[in-house]
N, C-alpha and C positions, 0 to 999 in steps of 0.2 A: 346092934344094928349092924357089927362088922359077920356077925352070926347068922343073918339078914345076909348081905354082899356076903357070905361065901355061898350057904345056898342057892343064889339067885346063879353065881358064877361057875355051881353047878350044872343046873339044868342049865345053864346057856352053853350051856360043854359039850353036853349031850341031847341038847337038841339039831335033830337032822336038816332043818329044815334052816336055818343057821348054818350051816356048815355050807349046804348046794346056793344062800346068797351071800353069801365069801365067792366060788366057789361060782356063779354065774357076772360078779361084778372083776372077777382078775382072769376073765373067759372072757367081759367082754372090753377089757385096755391092751390083751397082749393080744388075739387074735385078729379082735375089730378096729380095736385104734387104728393094733403098731399093724401088723402081720397085711391083712388087709390090701388098706395103700397102701407099706409098702413093695405089696406082688405088682398092683396096680399101676400105681409110676414106673417100677423098674425096668417089666412082666412089657409092657403095651402104654408106653408116653402119650405117643399121636395121639391117645384116645379123655386127655386131659385136654380141659378145651377152660379157654380162662386169662383171666391175667398174667393167673399165678406159672406158668413154664412149670415140667411134672419136676426137673431137676432142680428147680429152686423150693417147689413146695412137698419135697425128700426133705430139705432139711429140718420140714414142722416135727418128726419121728426121732431126731438128730439128741443130744443131750445140755445141745446147748437152747434148746428145748422145751427136754421134756418137762417144767416145771407147769409153764404153760396148759402143755396139754393133754400131763394129768390131770389141771382145777377146769379146765372144761365138762372132763367126765364129771364132777364135780354137782355140776344144778342139774343132771342128766339122769342114766341109770344110779350114778353114786348115792342121789341123795333121790331117786328109789326105792333101790335095796335099805336105803338105812332105814325111810320111812314101815320102811313093810317089818325091819327089823328089829326097829322101838315098837311097832304097833302089839306083834308076835310074845314081845316081855308080856309087858303088859294085862293083853285082854284074850291067850290064854286059859291064866287065871281059872277067868267066870267060865267060859266053855268049855274050859274041865269042872269046874263048880270044887277046885280044892283050894281058891283063896282060903274057905270058910274055913276048913282045914287049918291053913294059914294059922290067921288072927285067935284063934285057941288056947294056939301054942304059946309060949314067951311073947314073937313081936311085939311092941306096937303100930297104928300103923304106921304113923313114924322109923319107925325103922324099918315095916316093908318097905316101905315107900324109898327112903334114902336106898338100904341096901337098892334094893329093882334097879336104881339110877345110876348109883355109882359099879350096878354089872354092867351094865349096859350103856357107859360111858370109858370102864376097863375094855372093850369090845369093842367099839369104834375106838380106841388108840392105837390096838392090835390091825384090824381093817384099817386105817389109816399105813398103821408102818409095812401093813402085806403089798398093799397096790401102790403108796409112792417105792417104795425097791421096787415093786416088777417093773415100773416106766419107768426107775430108771435101769434094769438091763436091758428092755426091752427098745431102747435107748440106746446102749451102749453094742447091744450084739446090729442092727440097724446098722449105725454106723462103720459098727466092723465087716460085712457086711459088705457095705456099699462100697469100701475100701479109701472111703474116702476120712478128714478132719472135721473133727467140731470139737471145740472148748464147753465145760462144764461151768453150768452160774458163778458164782462166785458160795460162798461156805452161809454170809447173810440171805444173801436171794432164797440160794434151797429150805435152811432155817424158816425163815417168812416163809416162802409158799410151802411148809409144813402142818405153819400154823396154820394154813387157811383153808387144807385139806382139811384137819381136824377139825377146825368152826366150824366147817358148812354140812363138813356129815351126823356133828352131833349134832345143831340144829334138824333137821332130817328124822336121826332116831326120839332124839327127844319130841321132840313132834307127832310123830306116832304113837310116844308111846300113851304122849295123851292124850290121845282117841281112844285109845285104846281105855284105858282110865276114864272115860268121856263115855263109852257108845253102849264100852259090859259086851264087845264083840267081835273077833279076830278084823268077820267080813265088812262089819260095816267102817270101820278102821279106818283098814285097809282101798277098800272104795274108795269111801270119802277120802280118804290123805291121795292117792293117784288120781281121782280127778281133779279137789281141786291143784293138784301140781300140771297136772297136762293138760286145765283149760287154765284155771287161774293166773297160774305161775307164765305159759307157757305161751298159753291159746295168746289168752286178752294181751299180754308183756308185749307180743309182740302183733298181730295186729292191729292196738291200739295205744300205741308206746310212746305215738305224739298225739295223741286226743287229749285235749288243755283237758279237765275233768279226772280224766282217765290217771297222764300220768299221774296229779298231786296220789291218788291212789295206787302205783306202782311205787313208789320213790316207799314206798311202808312196809313193803312185800319182800318177803325174809327171799327169794330167788333172786327178784330185784341185787337190794342188796349184798347174792354175790354174788352176781354177777360182775358187780361195778366192783368186789374184789378181789375177781379175778383174771380186772382186765387191766392193772398195778404191775400182772405176769404179763408182756405186749413177747412175742412172740419176735422175733431174729431178721422171719421173713413179711418179706409188703404181707399184708392181711386187709383187700380194699371192702372184706364181707364182716369186716366188725363194728357194730354199733355204738348210741354217741348215748354213754351211763350215763343216766336220772341219779346217782347223784355219786359220791364219789367216794375209795377207796376206806376215807378213816369213818365217813358216816357210817357204812355197811360193816364194819366190824363193829360200829357200836350196838349198832337195832338189830347184833344177830346176840349179842351179849345178848340184851333191852329180853330176849324170846326163852333164847333160854333161862329169864327164872322169869317170866312165866311163866312157861308156860310147866315146868315143876314145880312153880308156884301152884296152879291154880292145879297141875293133878295131884299135891300134899290136898286140898280146899275141899278133892270131886271124892277121894281115898276117903277123905276125915267125916265124909259128911251125908253123905251117901248110904243104900242099903247094901250091902251086898250081896244077902240070901239069896238062891235061888230059886227056880220057879219062873 
């Protein structure tokens, strides 16, 4: 398994698509989440119409709120990026017809799968550190350029926030890896995963959130449970756009951990039983 992990780790580092995905995620956090909003509320505060004044809205970008701000990206662009990342890690082998070459070497199928998942987990940990660090740096830059003051959250809050980010990014990476194994196709895994994410989670979760039957189903979806975890880290400013959560943060953590186990076990079972021949 160690040899498989080292091989997968090497492939992960050498695959340019992975670095492009990481760059897109960091650019989204730094340029769109922080820089764009900071420039808008600083240069054109009169264009901000809403219950929260621009001077108060700006505090969303300050260190006191960097944890909920970075977590808000975990269920949107972060989920999409990590889903693609996970799908590439497994489905690419079938597209390149290299899975047969791997399996005729020493590793068993179990060792190959655990090596892949360990490599994905290590990459997800690194990505989480980069994203969390970038958000903290951007928050410090925002309050410094603004000339204001803002205190950092307690270290317990920072650690819990990082754990929440890591858990959610890991779940979506595992989901993408599972789809790659199940579909044997990079395009199908990415297309199906993104369709589920933006239709099943975002669209239905937004439009039919209060429908009785649909509400009961939504409580079991990973994105809804991730939102519940994020809600445990509220902004220090008044946020009238917040939604009532369908589940609690504790149940959200348990549900996501169950999903992680389910995706891993199903991937292993499918990879062990299905034919991996070309054609």
